[in-house]
N, C-alpha and C positions, 0 to 999 in steps of 0.2 A: 504493500500500500504506500510505498515511499513516493513522495511527490518529486517528479523528475526535474522540476524547476528549481529545487533547492540545491545549494552547493554540495559538492561531493564530500562525504564524511571521511576524514583521514583514516587510513588503515590502523587498527589497533586502538581506536578511541572507544569503540563499542565493546560489549562483553563477548567473551569467547564462545559462550554456550547459549542456546535458547533459554528464555527466562519465563518462569511461572511466578506471577506476583499474587500473593494472597493479601488482599487489602482489607484489614480490619477497620471498622468505622467507615465503610465504603459510601454510606449515604450522608455522612457528616459534613460539616462546613469546610474543613481543611481539604477533604477529598474533593468536594465540589469546586472549590476555588483554585486549588493548586495541583492536586495529585492526578486527577483524571485528565485535566488539560495538559499537564506535564508529560504524562505517559503517552498521550496521543501525539504530542509533538516529537518525542523521542522516537516513536515508531515511524511516524510520517516523514521525518527528516532522515531516516535511515540509520540512526544511532543503534537501534535495536531491530534486528531483522526478523526475529521470531519471538513472539510474546503471547502469553495468555494471562488474563487478569480474572481472578476470582474474588468477587466482592463478598464481604461478610459483615453483617450488622444485625442489630436487633429488629429491624424492620421486616415484617412478614410479607415480602414481595417475591416474585419469581424473576427469571432471567429477563423477560421482556420489561418488567418493571424497573430493573436495574439499568437496562439499556435506555429507558426513558429518562432516568435520573442522569445518566452519563451524557446523553445528548443535550439536556438542559444545561449541564455544567459547561460543555463546550460552547454552546450558543451564548452563554452569559459571560464566561470568564476567559475563554481561549483567545489569545492575541492573534491566532492564525485560524480563522474560521474554516471548518471542513467543507469540502464539496460533498455532494451526495455520494459519489464513488468512494471518497476517502472515509466518510462516515460508515458506509456499508461494510467496508473492509475492517474498520476498527470495531464495529459492533460485533463482528464474528469472533473477536478475541475475548469477549466478555462472557462471564458466567457468574452465578450468584448462589450463595448458600446462606439461608437464615441461621443466625447463631443458635436458635433453638433446635435446629436439625442435628446438631452434635458433631462429634469427631468423625464418625463413619461417613456421613454425608460430605464432610469437607475432604476426607481422604478420597472418596469416589470422584469428586470434582477435580482434584489434582491429578488423579490417574487419567481421567478423560483429557485433561490439558496436555499431559505428557504424551499420550497417544497421538495427539494432533500435531505436536511439534518435535517429537523424538525423545527417546529415553535418556539421551545425554544432556538433559536440561538441568538447570539449577533453580532453586527456589529463593525468592525474596519475600519475607513476611513483613509488611509495613503495619506497625501498630499505631494507627491514627485514632487512638482511644484515650480517655482520661487515665491518669496514672494508676488509679485503683483497679481499672479493668485490664491493664497491661499484663499482669501476672496471670489473670484468668485466661487471657489469650495464649500466653506461653504454655499453660497447662493443657489447653485444648490442642495445641500443636504437638505437644509431647504425646498425648493420648492418640492423636491421629497418625503418629509415626512420621512426622514431617520435620524432624530435626536434622538429619544428615543431608548433605548437599544444600544446606540452607543458610541464609543470613537473615537477621532481623534488624529492622530499622525502628528505633524508639524515639518518641517525642519527649521533650522536657515536661516537667522537671524530673531530674534524676535524683530523687530524694528531696527532702526539705531541710535536712541537717545531716551531720556526720553519721549519727546512728541509723537514720532511715536510709541513707545512701548505702551504708554497709549491708544492711538487711536486704535491700533491693538487689544489690550486686550479688550477694550470696545466693539468693533465690534464682536469679537469672543464670548464674554459673552452675547451678544444679541441673540445668537442662541444656543450655548453650555454652560453648566455650567463649572466652573473651574475644577471640578473633572472628567469631560469628556475629558479634553484637556491634551495631553501628548506631551510636547516639548522635542524633542529628541536631545541628545548629545552623539554621538557614542563613544566619549572618555570614558564616564562613563560606557558604556556597555562592555568595555574590562575587562577581568578577572583580570588583574593586578590592575586596579583602584579599583575594589571591594575588592581586597586583602589588600588594605590599611586599610580598616575597620577591617578585621580579624587580621592583624598584630598589630594594635593599641589596640584593645579592648579585644582580647583573650589572650594577653600575659602580665603577671604581670611585666615582665622585662622592657618593654618600656613605657607603659602609665605613670608611675610615673615621667619619665624624659622628657615627651612631653610638655615642657613649656619653658618660658623665662629664668628660672634659669639654664637650661642645654643646651638650643639650642641658638646658636649665630645668625644664619640666615638660610633661606631656599631659594633654587632655583628651579624653575619650567621651564624647558627648552624644547621647542618643535620646533626645526629647521626643515625645509623642503628643499629638494633638487629640488623639482618641481617648475616650473614657473606657468604662468597663464593658459596654455592650451587654451581652448576656452571660458574662463570665464571673458574676459576683461570687458564686459558690466556690469556684476555683480560686479566685483572687483573694478571698478572705483567708484561705489556708496558706497563701504564698506571700503576696505583696511584691513590691517592686524589686527588692533585693534578691529574693529567691527566684523570682520570675525572670529577671533580666540580667543581673550582674554576674551571678555564678555561671549561668549557661550561655551568655552572650558576650558581655563586656570583658570579662576576664579572658575569654578565648581570643578576642581581638588583641588584648594586651599581650598575650603570649606571642602572637605573630609579630607584634611591634618590638618585643624585648628579647626574643630568642637569639641564641648564638647561631652562627652559620652551621647548618647541618653538614654532615660528611657527604651526603648525596641528596638530591631533590627527590627523595623517595619517602613513602609513608613511614617506615620504621625510624629513620634518622630524624625526620621532622617531628614526629610524635615524641621522641626522646628529648629533643631540645625544648619543646613546649612544656613537657613535664618538669624539666630542670628549672624553668622559670617559676612554675607553681611551687616547686620545693624551695625556691629562694625567696618567695614572698613572705614578708613578716606578718604575723597575726594582725588583724584589723583592730585598731584602737577605737573604741566607741567615741572618744573625744574628737576623732577625725572623721566623724560621720554625721551627716544631717539627714534626718528622716522627715518626710513631709506627707501631708494628706490634703487633697484639694477640698475646698469648702463645698459642702453638699454631698460628699461621699457617703456619709453615714445615713443619708436619706434615700440612697439607692435601694432598689428592690433586692432583697436577699442579703443586705449588709447589716451587721450588728449595730444598733444605735449608739453603742459605746465602743465601736471598733477602734483598735490601735494599729490597724494594718497600714503600712506605708504604701502610698501611691507614688512616692517620689523618694529618690535616694541620691545623695552626693557624698563622695568619700575620697579620702586620700589614702593611697597604699604605697608601700615601699618594697623594692626588690633588693635584697641584701646580697648582691654579688659584685664581682669586680667591675663589670660594665656599668651597673646602674646605681651603685651605692651613693646615697644622698640625693638622688633625683626623684622628686615626688611625681606620682601618676594620679591625676584627678579624674574621677569617673562621675558621670551624672546621667540620670534617666528618670523619666516620670510620665504620668498620665496627665492629659488636659493641660499641656504646656503651650507656650506661645507659637512654636513652630514644630514641624516634624522634620528631624534632621538625623544624619548619621555621620558624624565628623570626628576625625582625629587631627589634633593640632600639636605640632612639636615646636616648642619655643627654644630657640638657640640662645646661648649665652651672648651677652653684649661684649663688645671689645673692652679690654681692661682699661684703656685710656683713650680719651677723645681729644684730637688736636683741632677739632672744628670750633669755630668762634661761637660765643654765646648768641643765641637767636638763630642759629643755622637750621634748627629743627631736628638735628640728629637726636635720637632717643625719645623724641616727643610722642611718637606713636608706638612705643613699645618695641620689643625685640623682633628680630626676623623670625618668621614662622614658615614651616612646611605643613601644609594642610591637605589631608585626604578627605574627599567627600565620598562616602561609601554608598551613595545612591547609585542606581543602575547606570547612570551616565559616566561614572568613574572619573571624577574630576580631581586634579592635583594642582595646587597653587604654591608657589614659593615667593614670599614677600621679601623685599630688601629696600634699603635706602638708596636713592639716586638723586643726582643733582638736578635742580630745576633750571631749565634754560634761562639764559640771561646773565647779567653781571652779578658778581658776588657769589657767595657759597650758601645757597639755600637748598635744603634737602627735602624731598617728599618721599612718602612710602609708595613703592611701585610693586608690581607682581608679574611673575611669569605663570601662565595658566595653561593647563591641558585638559581636554575633555575627550572621552571616547567618541563623542559625536564627530570630532574633527577627523577621525580616521576613516570614516565611511564603513566601519566594521561593526557598528552598534547592532545591526541585524543578526550578527553571528553570536551574540551573547546569549548563553543559556540562562534561563531563569534559575534561581537558587535551588529550588527543589528538584528541577530537572537534572542539574549538575550533580547533586548529592545522590539521587536515586541511581544515576548512571555510575557514579563512583562506587556505590555499594555493590552494584551488580558486578563490577570489575574487581572488587576486593581491595579497592584503593582507600586506605584509612587516613589519608593526609588531612582531610577536613573534618574528621570526627574525633571526639574525645574518648578517653579511656576510663576504666573504673578507677585506676590509681590517680589519674588527674582530677576526676570529680571528687573523690574522697579527700584529696589534699586541699582542694578549694574549700570544701566544707570545714576542714580542720582549721584553715586560715580564718574562717568566719566565726569560729566558736566564741571568741570574746564579744563580738557584736551581738550574736544571737542570745547569749546568756545575759547581757546587760545592755539592751538597746536604748539609745537616747529617746526621749519622748518625741512623738510626732508633732510637727509644727504645721499649722494651717497655711495654705497658700491659695491665692485666687486663681480659678480656672482662667487660662489664657495668659498667665504670667510665666516667669522662668523659675518658679519655685520659692521656698521660704527665703526671707532676707538674709538669714544666717549663712547662706552659701557663699556670700562675699567675704565673710570672716574666715571661712574654711580655706579659701584659696589665696587670701592676702599674703604678701603684697602683690600677688599677681591678679589678673582679672580673667573672667571667663571669656572665651573667644566668641561664644554665641550669646547674644545676637551679633552677627557680623556688622561692622560699620560700613563695609563696602560689599556690593553684591557681586556674585560671580558674573563674569562677562558672558554674554550670549553670543557665541560665534555665528549663529545663524542670522543675526541681524547686522553683522559687520560686513563691510564692503571690501 
C-alpha cells in the first residue's frame, strides 16, 4: 500500500521482520490522535512493508467497528489524508479483540496475523492504557503466550516515586526482560531533540566549549497553555513534577549534559545518559517552586483542598567534572502564558571589558545558544555586534536556523512514528531504562518527602512570582524579548 509519490525509504531504516502490533487502548484518545495515524503513515510511506494491527480495548465492538474508529482517526488527525485505495489496503491490516474475550481470543488473532504475513514476524505490544491497567495487560500477554519474539512499549508515568518504580520494574521483569521493554518519551522522539546530539558531537566549534569553563547556566523551559482537560483523576495522583520533569525534562537534560558516547549506538548513548543521572545531586526543596493555577481546585474531579502542583520550577546540579557549579533551571506548568519547548544555554561573559561606558556591551545579558524543540527545529545563537556608524555602540544580534529553511521539513517523522519504528528495530537510543528511572526517583526523594507549599498563580501568567528569586541573579529566557525570525516572509 506504499504511496509511490513518497520519497524512497533508505535501506535499513525499517524493521527487518514483518510486524504484528497489539494495540492496547486501541479506541482511546492517544490511539486516535497519534498511534493509528502514525502506523498508517509508516506503512504508507514504506517504512514498514508488512504489518498487522490488533486492537484491544474495553469497548465491545467487532472488526468493522474498529475499522470505523480507525478511519475517523485518520480523517481527523492524519496530516496525510488517505485515498480510498490507501484506506482499503490499511483497513485489511486491522483486527480487533475485546478485552473481555480473554487471552485465547487474543492468541487466535495473533496467529491469524502471523499466517497472513509469515511466521518470521515479530510482535510489538503498545500499552496505551493508564498505569494501573498496564500490568493487567502484561499478565494477559503472558497468559496468551505472547512474550517471546516481542517488545512492549509503555507510556509514562513509570512509577510515582522510588518505591513504586521499583515495584513496577520488578513486576515487568517477571514477564519481560529489560531489553524487551521500551519506555516511551515522545519529547525525545522529536527531530529537534535528536538534533542536539548532531549539533554537539558533529561540530568541532561547540563541543570544546560545552562545559563549566564556558557555560554559566542552562534553562530547560516547557510551559503549556492547556489545562487538565479530562485528566483530573490522573493528574491528582501525579502533578507537574511527576508528570513532566522525571519523564521529560530530565531526559532532555541528559542529552544536553552527557559525555561523548564511544559510538552513536543505543548501548553507549544509554550508558552516558545514565552517568548523568548518577551524577545528579539530590533535589533540595529550597531550590524548588511549586505552583497551582487559580481555579484548579474547582475543576471536576479535583480535591477542594488539593496540594497537587500544576507548575514546577527547580534548580538541579550535576556533580561531575564537566558541569560542577553550573546550575540547570527547569520549568513547566499548566495554563501558562505560552506553549513552548526551549533550551537556552547562557555562556559566561568575558572576564574584562575594554569597551567604553555606554557602549551597550553586557546591557542585554550574556550570549545564548537557544534550541526551540518544536517541530520546526529552530536554533539561535545570540552575540554582541557593532552598530553601524561612528563610535562603538553594540547591539544584540543573532544567527538563526530553522528546519523550514532546508526544504526537508516534509521528511520529519512525527515523534510517535519515530519511536514506534525504533522499537520495532530494537533501537533503544531514545528510550529510558529501569536503572535510569529509578535513579531519577532517588534524586527526587528529598523533594517528595518535604515538598514546599504550592503557590497560586494566575492562568495565562508565567507562574508564581517566586520563580524570579529561584533563578536570580539570572533571568528566565521566556518570554523572549525578540521573536524568532520568519524566513518565509523574508525576501
